[in-house]
Biopython code that builds the backbone (N, CA, C, O; Angstrom):
import numpy as np
from Bio.PDB.StructureBuilder import StructureBuilder

atoms = [
    (1, "UNK", "N", (5.815, -8.203, -9.937)),
    (1, "UNK", "CA", (7.236, -8.035, -10.026)),
    (1, "UNK", "C", (7.843, -7.868, -8.635)),
    (1, "UNK", "O", (8.895, -8.428, -8.327)),
    (2, "UNK", "N", (7.172, -7.104, -7.824)),
    (2, "UNK", "CA", (7.703, -6.888, -6.481)),
    (2, "UNK", "C", (7.632, -8.146, -5.628)),
    (2, "UNK", "O", (8.438, -8.300, -4.710)),
    (3, "UNK", "N", (6.702, -9.044, -5.895)),
    (3, "UNK", "CA", (6.618, -10.279, -5.117)),
    (3, "UNK", "C", (7.908, -11.089, -5.246)),
    (3, "UNK", "O", (8.289, -11.793, -4.311)),
    (4, "UNK", "N", (8.572, -10.998, -6.375)),
    (4, "UNK", "CA", (9.842, -11.692, -6.553)),
    (4, "UNK", "C", (10.930, -11.178, -5.638)),
    (4, "UNK", "O", (11.916, -11.875, -5.397)),
    (5, "UNK", "N", (10.772, -9.987, -5.131)),
    (5, "UNK", "CA", (11.755, -9.411, -4.213)),
    (5, "UNK", "C", (11.756, -10.108, -2.868)),
    (5, "UNK", "O", (12.705, -9.973, -2.096)),
    (6, "UNK", "N", (10.687, -10.862, -2.578)),
    (6, "UNK", "CA", (10.602, -11.556, -1.295)),
    (6, "UNK", "C", (11.718, -12.572, -1.097)),
    (6, "UNK", "O", (12.010, -12.961, 0.034)),
    (7, "UNK", "N", (12.337, -13.000, -2.177)),
    (7, "UNK", "CA", (13.443, -13.949, -2.077)),
    (7, "UNK", "C", (14.652, -13.305, -1.402)),
    (7, "UNK", "O", (15.416, -13.979, -0.711)),
    (8, "UNK", "N", (14.822, -11.995, -1.606)),
    (8, "UNK", "CA", (16.029, -11.317, -1.121)),
    (8, "UNK", "C", (15.789, -10.260, -0.047)),
    (8, "UNK", "O", (16.741, -9.764, 0.555)),
    (9, "UNK", "N", (14.519, -9.910, 0.202)),
    (9, "UNK", "CA", (14.251, -8.819, 1.140)),
    (9, "UNK", "C", (13.145, -9.230, 2.118)),
    (9, "UNK", "O", (12.330, -10.101, 1.811)),
    (10, "UNK", "N", (13.123, -8.604, 3.283)),
    (10, "UNK", "CA", (12.090, -8.902, 4.272)),
    (10, "UNK", "C", (10.686, -8.577, 3.745)),
    (10, "UNK", "O", (10.507, -7.597, 3.022)),
    (11, "UNK", "N", (9.705, -9.386, 4.103)),
    (11, "UNK", "CA", (8.343, -9.152, 3.617)),
    (11, "UNK", "C", (7.789, -7.763, 3.934)),
    (11, "UNK", "O", (7.089, -7.184, 3.103)),
    (12, "UNK", "N", (8.082, -7.224, 5.101)),
    (12, "UNK", "CA", (7.576, -5.894, 5.458)),
    (12, "UNK", "C", (8.130, -4.822, 4.518)),
    (12, "UNK", "O", (7.411, -3.901, 4.130)),
    (13, "UNK", "N", (9.396, -4.943, 4.158)),
    (13, "UNK", "CA", (10.006, -3.981, 3.243)),
    (13, "UNK", "C", (9.402, -4.100, 1.848)),
    (13, "UNK", "O", (9.108, -3.092, 1.206)),
    (14, "UNK", "N", (9.220, -5.316, 1.388)),
    (14, "UNK", "CA", (8.632, -5.533, 0.067)),
    (14, "UNK", "C", (7.193, -5.009, 0.041)),
    (14, "UNK", "O", (6.788, -4.362, -0.925)),
    (15, "UNK", "N", (6.429, -5.282, 1.086)),
    (15, "UNK", "CA", (5.049, -4.798, 1.155)),
    (15, "UNK", "C", (5.007, -3.273, 1.172)),
    (15, "UNK", "O", (4.169, -2.668, 0.504)),
    (16, "UNK", "N", (5.900, -2.654, 1.926)),
    (16, "UNK", "CA", (5.956, -1.189, 1.975)),
    (16, "UNK", "C", (6.287, -0.604, 0.607)),
    (16, "UNK", "O", (5.669, 0.367, 0.170)),
    (17, "UNK", "N", (7.258, -1.197, -0.058)),
    (17, "UNK", "CA", (7.637, -0.718, -1.392)),
    (17, "UNK", "C", (6.493, -0.911, -2.378)),
    (17, "UNK", "O", (6.229, -0.037, -3.203)),
    (18, "UNK", "N", (5.818, -2.043, -2.297)),
    (18, "UNK", "CA", (4.711, -2.315, -3.218)),
    (18, "UNK", "C", (3.568, -1.323, -3.009)),
    (18, "UNK", "O", (3.018, -0.793, -3.974)),
    (19, "UNK", "N", (3.216, -1.076, -1.759)),
    (19, "UNK", "CA", (2.139, -0.129, -1.482)),
    (19, "UNK", "C", (2.523, 1.293, -1.881)),
    (19, "UNK", "O", (1.725, 2.015, -2.478)),
    (20, "UNK", "N", (3.735, 1.687, -1.551)),
    (20, "UNK", "CA", (4.181, 3.039, -1.895)),
    (20, "UNK", "C", (4.263, 3.237, -3.402)),
    (20, "UNK", "O", (3.991, 4.329, -3.902)),
    (21, "UNK", "N", (4.636, 2.189, -4.125)),
    (21, "UNK", "CA", (4.763, 2.303, -5.578)),
    (21, "UNK", "C", (3.421, 2.561, -6.253)),
    (21, "UNK", "O", (3.382, 3.062, -7.377)),
    (22, "UNK", "N", (2.321, 2.225, -5.580)),
    (22, "UNK", "CA", (1.003, 2.480, -6.167)),
    (22, "UNK", "C", (0.502, 3.896, -5.893)),
    (22, "UNK", "O", (-0.409, 4.367, -6.573)),
    (23, "UNK", "N", (1.078, 4.572, -4.918)),
    (23, "UNK", "CA", (0.582, 5.888, -4.523)),
    (23, "UNK", "C", (0.537, 6.916, -5.650)),
    (23, "UNK", "O", (-0.477, 7.600, -5.792)),
    (24, "UNK", "N", (1.590, 7.058, -6.460)),
    (24, "UNK", "CA", (1.514, 8.070, -7.518)),
    (24, "UNK", "C", (0.340, 7.855, -8.479)),
    (24, "UNK", "O", (-0.300, 8.817, -8.903)),
    (25, "UNK", "N", (0.065, 6.621, -8.813)),
    (25, "UNK", "CA", (-1.057, 6.337, -9.716)),
    (25, "UNK", "C", (-2.395, 6.635, -9.049)),
    (25, "UNK", "O", (-3.288, 7.208, -9.674)),
    (26, "UNK", "N", (-2.535, 6.248, -7.781)),
    (26, "UNK", "CA", (-3.782, 6.516, -7.081)),
    (26, "UNK", "C", (-4.038, 8.017, -6.956)),
    (26, "UNK", "O", (-5.173, 8.466, -7.120)),
    (27, "UNK", "N", (-3.012, 8.779, -6.671)),
    (27, "UNK", "CA", (-3.168, 10.232, -6.563)),
    (27, "UNK", "C", (-3.572, 10.812, -7.914)),
    (27, "UNK", "O", (-4.462, 11.660, -7.986)),
    (28, "UNK", "N", (-2.924, 10.360, -8.979)),
    (28, "UNK", "CA", (-3.254, 10.857, -10.318)),
    (28, "UNK", "C", (-4.694, 10.524, -10.690)),
    (28, "UNK", "O", (-5.403, 11.363, -11.246)),
    (29, "UNK", "N", (-5.124, 9.313, -10.388)),
    (29, "UNK", "CA", (-6.502, 8.908, -10.689)),
    (29, "UNK", "C", (-7.511, 9.694, -9.860)),
    (29, "UNK", "O", (-8.555, 10.096, -10.374)),
    (30, "UNK", "N", (-7.211, 9.915, -8.596)),
    (30, "UNK", "CA", (-8.109, 10.693, -7.740)),
    (30, "UNK", "C", (-8.220, 12.130, -8.240)),
    (30, "UNK", "O", (-9.303, 12.715, -8.234)),
    (31, "UNK", "N", (-7.095, 12.692, -8.670)),
    (31, "UNK", "CA", (-7.124, 14.042, -9.217)),
    (31, "UNK", "C", (-7.959, 14.120, -10.486)),
    (31, "UNK", "O", (-8.725, 15.064, -10.674)),
    (32, "UNK", "N", (-7.812, 13.131, -11.350)),
    (32, "UNK", "CA", (-8.601, 13.098, -12.587)),
    (32, "UNK", "C", (-10.089, 12.958, -12.268)),
    (32, "UNK", "O", (-10.931, 13.569, -12.924)),
    (33, "UNK", "N", (-10.401, 12.157, -11.267)),
    (33, "UNK", "CA", (-11.797, 11.991, -10.870)),
    (33, "UNK", "C", (-12.376, 13.288, -10.308)),
    (33, "UNK", "O", (-13.581, 13.522, -10.396)),
    (34, "UNK", "N", (-11.525, 14.121, -9.736)),
    (34, "UNK", "CA", (-11.964, 15.395, -9.173)),
    (34, "UNK", "C", (-12.027, 16.501, -10.219)),
    (34, "UNK", "O", (-12.449, 17.618, -9.921)),
    (35, "UNK", "N", (-11.608, 16.190, -11.445)),
    (35, "UNK", "CA", (-11.704, 17.176, -12.521)),
    (35, "UNK", "C", (-10.385, 17.755, -12.985)),
    (35, "UNK", "O", (-10.371, 18.601, -13.879)),
    (36, "UNK", "N", (-9.285, 17.329, -12.410)),
    (36, "UNK", "CA", (-7.965, 17.816, -12.833)),
    (36, "UNK", "C", (-7.456, 16.952, -13.990)),
    (36, "UNK", "O", (-7.959, 15.858, -14.245)),
    (37, "UNK", "N", (-6.460, 17.473, -14.669)),
    (37, "UNK", "CA", (-5.782, 16.642, -15.669)),
    (37, "UNK", "C", (-5.036, 15.534, -14.955)),
    (37, "UNK", "O", (-4.640, 15.685, -13.800)),
    (38, "UNK", "N", (-4.844, 14.420, -15.645)),
    (38, "UNK", "CA", (-4.123, 13.292, -15.046)),
    (38, "UNK", "C", (-2.675, 13.717, -14.794)),
    (38, "UNK", "O", (-1.943, 14.036, -15.730)),
    (39, "UNK", "N", (-2.277, 13.718, -13.544)),
    (39, "UNK", "CA", (-0.924, 14.148, -13.163)),
    (39, "UNK", "C", (0.089, 13.102, -13.624)),
    (39, "UNK", "O", (-0.109, 11.903, -13.425)),
    (40, "UNK", "N", (1.155, 13.558, -14.230)),
    (40, "UNK", "CA", (2.239, 12.699, -14.700)),
    (40, "UNK", "C", (3.555, 13.232, -14.136)),
    (40, "UNK", "O", (3.625, 14.361, -13.650)),
    (41, "UNK", "N", (4.571, 12.422, -14.207)),
    (41, "UNK", "CA", (5.910, 12.863, -13.830)),
    (41, "UNK", "C", (6.131, 12.887, -12.333)),
    (41, "UNK", "O", (5.301, 12.425, -11.551)),
    (42, "UNK", "N", (7.251, 13.427, -11.963)),
    (42, "UNK", "CA", (7.682, 13.449, -10.569)),
    (42, "UNK", "C", (9.065, 12.837, -10.466)),
    (42, "UNK", "O", (9.568, 12.271, -11.437)),
    (43, "UNK", "N", (9.683, 12.943, -9.308)),
    (43, "UNK", "CA", (11.064, 12.472, -9.171)),
    (43, "UNK", "C", (11.234, 10.960, -9.356)),
    (43, "UNK", "O", (12.270, 10.520, -9.855)),
    (44, "UNK", "N", (10.250, 10.165, -8.969)),
    (44, "UNK", "CA", (10.352, 8.708, -9.127)),
    (44, "UNK", "C", (9.064, 8.222, -9.791)),
    (44, "UNK", "O", (8.182, 7.648, -9.153)),
    (45, "UNK", "N", (8.996, 8.476, -11.097)),
    (45, "UNK", "CA", (7.858, 8.022, -11.884)),
    (45, "UNK", "C", (8.002, 6.554, -12.231)),
    (45, "UNK", "O", (8.846, 5.848, -11.677)),
    (46, "UNK", "N", (7.170, 6.108, -13.151)),
    (46, "UNK", "CA", (7.147, 4.686, -13.506)),
    (46, "UNK", "C", (8.503, 4.190, -14.003)),
    (46, "UNK", "O", (8.954, 3.115, -13.607)),
    (47, "UNK", "N", (9.143, 4.958, -14.857)),
    (47, "UNK", "CA", (10.439, 4.545, -15.400)),
    (47, "UNK", "C", (11.485, 4.407, -14.306)),
    (47, "UNK", "O", (12.238, 3.434, -14.277)),
    (48, "UNK", "N", (11.528, 5.375, -13.414)),
    (48, "UNK", "CA", (12.506, 5.337, -12.329)),
    (48, "UNK", "C", (12.228, 4.175, -11.369)),
    (48, "UNK", "O", (13.160, 3.547, -10.866)),
    (49, "UNK", "N", (10.958, 3.896, -11.120)),
    (49, "UNK", "CA", (10.633, 2.744, -10.264)),
    (49, "UNK", "C", (11.127, 1.447, -10.893)),
    (49, "UNK", "O", (11.642, 0.568, -10.202)),
    (50, "UNK", "N", (10.966, 1.334, -12.207)),
    (50, "UNK", "CA", (11.458, 0.133, -12.900)),
    (50, "UNK", "C", (12.976, 0.034, -12.812)),
    (50, "UNK", "O", (13.514, -1.054, -12.611)),
    (51, "UNK", "N", (13.666, 1.153, -12.961)),
    (51, "UNK", "CA", (15.128, 1.158, -12.864)),
    (51, "UNK", "C", (15.563, 0.726, -11.460)),
    (51, "UNK", "O", (16.520, -0.035, -11.313)),
    (52, "UNK", "N", (14.868, 1.206, -10.439)),
    (52, "UNK", "CA", (15.206, 0.815, -9.069)),
    (52, "UNK", "C", (14.978, -0.682, -8.847)),
    (52, "UNK", "O", (15.754, -1.329, -8.144)),
    (53, "UNK", "N", (13.928, -1.229, -9.437)),
    (53, "UNK", "CA", (13.705, -2.674, -9.323)),
    (53, "UNK", "C", (14.793, -3.473, -10.039)),
    (53, "UNK", "O", (15.223, -4.518, -9.550)),
    (54, "UNK", "N", (15.231, -2.985, -11.187)),
    (54, "UNK", "CA", (16.326, -3.654, -11.899)),
    (54, "UNK", "C", (17.599, -3.590, -11.066)),
    (54, "UNK", "O", (18.326, -4.578, -10.965)),
    (55, "UNK", "N", (17.873, -2.430, -10.467)),
    (55, "UNK", "CA", (19.058, -2.296, -9.611)),
    (55, "UNK", "C", (18.989, -3.288, -8.446)),
    (55, "UNK", "O", (19.990, -3.911, -8.094)),
    (56, "UNK", "N", (17.805, -3.427, -7.855)),
    (56, "UNK", "CA", (17.647, -4.394, -6.770)),
    (56, "UNK", "C", (17.866, -5.815, -7.279)),
    (56, "UNK", "O", (18.553, -6.608, -6.635)),
    (57, "UNK", "N", (17.288, -6.137, -8.428)),
    (57, "UNK", "CA", (17.429, -7.497, -8.975)),
    (57, "UNK", "C", (18.884, -7.825, -9.284)),
    (57, "UNK", "O", (19.319, -8.962, -9.100)),
    (58, "UNK", "N", (19.634, -6.838, -9.751)),
    (58, "UNK", "CA", (21.044, -7.074, -10.097)),
    (58, "UNK", "C", (21.940, -7.179, -8.876)),
    (58, "UNK", "O", (22.926, -7.916, -8.885)),
    (59, "UNK", "N", (21.598, -6.440, -7.824)),
    (59, "UNK", "CA", (22.495, -6.368, -6.671)),
    (59, "UNK", "C", (21.982, -7.112, -5.442)),
    (59, "UNK", "O", (22.774, -7.558, -4.612)),
    (60, "UNK", "N", (20.662, -7.249, -5.321)),
    (60, "UNK", "CA", (20.090, -7.835, -4.113)),
    (60, "UNK", "C", (20.177, -6.923, -2.905)),
    (60, "UNK", "O", (19.935, -7.356, -1.778)),
    (61, "UNK", "N", (20.520, -5.671, -3.132)),
    (61, "UNK", "CA", (20.718, -4.696, -2.060)),
    (61, "UNK", "C", (19.359, -4.129, -1.645)),
    (61, "UNK", "O", (18.780, -3.328, -2.378)),
    (62, "UNK", "N", (18.852, -4.527, -0.500)),
    (62, "UNK", "CA", (17.503, -4.169, -0.046)),
    (62, "UNK", "C", (17.243, -2.664, 0.062)),
    (62, "UNK", "O", (16.106, -2.250, -0.162)),
    (63, "UNK", "N", (18.222, -1.828, 0.390)),
    (63, "UNK", "CA", (17.934, -0.392, 0.460)),
    (63, "UNK", "C", (17.386, 0.211, -0.843)),
    (63, "UNK", "O", (16.775, 1.280, -0.818)),
    (64, "UNK", "N", (17.600, -0.464, -1.978)),
    (64, "UNK", "CA", (16.976, 0.039, -3.212)),
    (64, "UNK", "C", (15.455, 0.097, -3.048)),
    (64, "UNK", "O", (14.804, 0.988, -3.595)),
    (65, "UNK", "N", (14.897, -0.842, -2.304)),
    (65, "UNK", "CA", (13.453, -0.846, -2.084)),
    (65, "UNK", "C", (13.025, 0.307, -1.181)),
    (65, "UNK", "O", (11.914, 0.821, -1.312)),
    (66, "UNK", "N", (13.899, 0.713, -0.270)),
    (66, "UNK", "CA", (13.616, 1.880, 0.566)),
    (66, "UNK", "C", (13.603, 3.133, -0.301)),
    (66, "UNK", "O", (12.737, 3.993, -0.142)),
    (67, "UNK", "N", (14.553, 3.236, -1.208)),
    (67, "UNK", "CA", (14.598, 4.375, -2.133)),
    (67, "UNK", "C", (13.332, 4.389, -2.992)),
    (67, "UNK", "O", (12.740, 5.446, -3.214)),
    (68, "UNK", "N", (12.921, 3.221, -3.470)),
    (68, "UNK", "CA", (11.713, 3.118, -4.276)),
    (68, "UNK", "C", (10.490, 3.589, -3.486)),
    (68, "UNK", "O", (9.674, 4.356, -3.998)),
    (69, "UNK", "N", (10.367, 3.133, -2.253)),
    (69, "UNK", "CA", (9.218, 3.510, -1.429)),
    (69, "UNK", "C", (9.220, 5.007, -1.116)),
    (69, "UNK", "O", (8.197, 5.675, -1.266)),
    (70, "UNK", "N", (10.343, 5.523, -0.691)),
    (70, "UNK", "CA", (10.425, 6.945, -0.353)),
    (70, "UNK", "C", (10.217, 7.816, -1.592)),
    (70, "UNK", "O", (9.493, 8.811, -1.546)),
    (71, "UNK", "N", (10.849, 7.439, -2.685)),
    (71, "UNK", "CA", (10.689, 8.210, -3.924)),
    (71, "UNK", "C", (9.266, 8.186, -4.437)),
    (71, "UNK", "O", (8.775, 9.189, -4.955)),
    (72, "UNK", "N", (8.598, 7.056, -4.300)),
    (72, "UNK", "CA", (7.202, 6.961, -4.726)),
    (72, "UNK", "C", (6.315, 7.860, -3.875)),
    (72, "UNK", "O", (5.418, 8.524, -4.394)),
    (73, "UNK", "N", (6.565, 7.880, -2.575)),
    (73, "UNK", "CA", (5.788, 8.742, -1.687)),
    (73, "UNK", "C", (6.013, 10.214, -2.015)),
    (73, "UNK", "O", (5.067, 11.002, -2.019)),
    (74, "UNK", "N", (7.247, 10.581, -2.285)),
    (74, "UNK", "CA", (7.549, 11.966, -2.662)),
    (74, "UNK", "C", (6.870, 12.314, -3.982)),
    (74, "UNK", "O", (6.322, 13.407, -4.129)),
    (75, "UNK", "N", (6.904, 11.401, -4.933)),
    (75, "UNK", "CA", (6.245, 11.625, -6.215)),
    (75, "UNK", "C", (4.745, 11.822, -6.019)),
    (75, "UNK", "O", (4.144, 12.692, -6.651)),
    (76, "UNK", "N", (4.143, 11.026, -5.156)),
    (76, "UNK", "CA", (2.715, 11.177, -4.881)),
    (76, "UNK", "C", (2.425, 12.558, -4.291)),
    (76, "UNK", "O", (1.435, 13.193, -4.656)),
    (77, "UNK", "N", (3.283, 13.023, -3.382)),
    (77, "UNK", "CA", (3.091, 14.349, -2.792)),
    (77, "UNK", "C", (3.255, 15.458, -3.829)),
    (77, "UNK", "O", (2.503, 16.432, -3.820)),
    (78, "UNK", "N", (4.227, 15.315, -4.715)),
    (78, "UNK", "CA", (4.432, 16.304, -5.782)),
    (78, "UNK", "C", (3.192, 16.365, -6.682)),
    (78, "UNK", "O", (2.716, 17.447, -7.026)),
    (79, "UNK", "N", (2.682, 15.198, -7.053)),
    (79, "UNK", "CA", (1.491, 15.160, -7.896)),
    (79, "UNK", "C", (0.283, 15.746, -7.169)),
    (79, "UNK", "O", (-0.523, 16.458, -7.768)),
    (80, "UNK", "N", (0.161, 15.447, -5.888)),
    (80, "UNK", "CA", (-0.945, 15.981, -5.105)),
    (80, "UNK", "C", (-0.892, 17.508, -5.044)),
    (80, "UNK", "O", (-1.921, 18.178, -5.134)),
    (81, "UNK", "N", (0.299, 18.041, -4.893)),
    (81, "UNK", "CA", (0.452, 19.501, -4.872)),
    (81, "UNK", "C", (0.064, 20.109, -6.223)),
    (81, "UNK", "O", (-0.607, 21.140, -6.270)),
    (82, "UNK", "N", (0.484, 19.472, -7.319)),
    (82, "UNK", "CA", (0.110, 19.962, -8.652)),
    (82, "UNK", "C", (-1.411, 19.947, -8.831)),
    (82, "UNK", "O", (-2.000, 20.900, -9.341)),
    (83, "UNK", "N", (-2.018, 18.869, -8.409)),
    (83, "UNK", "CA", (-3.467, 18.735, -8.540)),
    (83, "UNK", "C", (-4.171, 19.787, -7.678)),
    (83, "UNK", "O", (-5.147, 20.400, -8.112)),
    (84, "UNK", "N", (-3.673, 19.991, -6.464)),
    (84, "UNK", "CA", (-4.250, 21.011, -5.591)),
    (84, "UNK", "C", (-4.200, 22.387, -6.203)),
    (84, "UNK", "O", (-5.166, 23.144, -6.109)),
    (85, "UNK", "N", (-3.087, 22.725, -6.830)),
    (85, "UNK", "CA", (-2.950, 24.038, -7.481)),
    (85, "UNK", "C", (-3.918, 24.152, -8.662)),
    (85, "UNK", "O", (-4.533, 25.196, -8.880)),
    (86, "UNK", "N", (-4.039, 23.062, -9.417)),
    (86, "UNK", "CA", (-4.916, 23.093, -10.583)),
    (86, "UNK", "C", (-6.387, 23.237, -10.180)),
    (86, "UNK", "O", (-7.150, 23.932, -10.852)),
    (87, "UNK", "N", (-6.776, 22.594, -9.107)),
    (87, "UNK", "CA", (-8.180, 22.627, -8.698)),
    (87, "UNK", "C", (-8.523, 23.844, -7.845)),
    (87, "UNK", "O", (-9.698, 24.133, -7.618)),
    (88, "UNK", "N", (-7.509, 24.554, -7.374)),
    (88, "UNK", "CA", (-7.774, 25.735, -6.500)),
    (88, "UNK", "C", (-8.338, 26.903, -7.274)),
    (88, "UNK", "O", (-8.610, 27.954, -6.694)),
]
sb = StructureBuilder()
sb.init_structure("model")
sb.init_model(0)
sb.init_chain("A")
sb.init_seg("    ")
for serial, (resi, resn, name, xyz) in enumerate(atoms, 1):
    if name == "N":
        sb.init_residue(resn, " ", resi, " ")
    sb.init_atom(name, np.array(xyz, "f"), 0.0, 1.0, " ", f" {name:<3s}", serial, name[0])
structure = sb.get_structure()
């Protein structure tokens, strides 16, 4: 889905958004592998990421991808903190 953004946004921005969007899932999986419950939720979860992509598709406004990337990174940090507390 993010590859389609290359039509309207610079490749570096699209790549950054794509990589950042995977972070929350990777953190949740790593936490589960370490013995924690699978972390869910956060400020920019899966639903919010989809909404941001729809907003970008409707407007072509590239900063939506910056919001997606930053929000995904924050979500990953929130999940990491939850996992850290659970495993401590």
